[in-house]
C-alpha positions in Angstrom: 25.0 23.1 -24.8 22.8 20.2 -23.7 25.9 18.2 -22.2 27.1 21.4 -20.0 23.3 21.4 -18.8 23.2 18.3 -18.1 26.7 18.2 -16.0 25.2 21.6 -14.3 22.5 19.9 -13.3 24.5 16.3 -11.8 26.8 18.9 -9.8 24.2 20.7 -8.2 22.3 17.1 -7.5 25.8 16.0 -5.8 26.1 18.9 -3.8 22.4 18.6 -2.6 23.3 15.4 -1.5 25.9 16.2 0.1 24.4 18.9 2.1 21.6 16.3 3.0 23.9 14.0 4.3 25.8 16.7 6.5 22.5 18.0 7.9 21.7 14.3 8.8 24.6 14.1 10.7 24.4 17.4 12.4 20.6 16.0 13.7 22.5 12.7 14.8 24.8 14.6 16.8 22.4 17.3 18.1 20.3 14.3 19.4 23.0 12.5 21.2 23.1 16.0 22.7 19.8 16.4 23.8 19.4 12.6 25.1 22.8 13.0 27.0 21.1 16.4 28.5 18.0 15.0 29.4 19.7 12.4 31.3 21.9 14.9 33.3 18.2 16.7 33.8 16.6 13.7 35.0 19.6 13.4 37.4 19.6 16.6 38.6 15.6 16.4 39.2 16.1 12.9 41.3 18.9 15.1 43.6 16.5 17.6 44.1 13.5 15.4 45.2 16.1 13.7 47.7 17.1 17.0 48.8 13.8 17.9 49.5 12.6 14.8 51.2 15.7 15.5 53.4 14.4 19.1 54.4 11.1 18.0 54.9 12.1 15.3 57.2 14.0 18.0 59.3 17.3 16.4 58.7 20.4 18.5 57.7 21.7 17.7 54.5 24.6 15.5 54.0 27.4 17.9 53.7 26.6 19.5 57.2 
């Protein structure tokens, strides 16, 4: 009886360790996505600022 209890505890521990590893990987992938999106946002922000400077100077945007 005691051995079955021990096996059950070990099984639960292994599942928790696997879950923890899975969550760690998920968080890592999400951070990579967040970093990529932040880079894209910064690039877009720079483009908007450049466009605003062109408009402020009264020049036509490059696509005209």
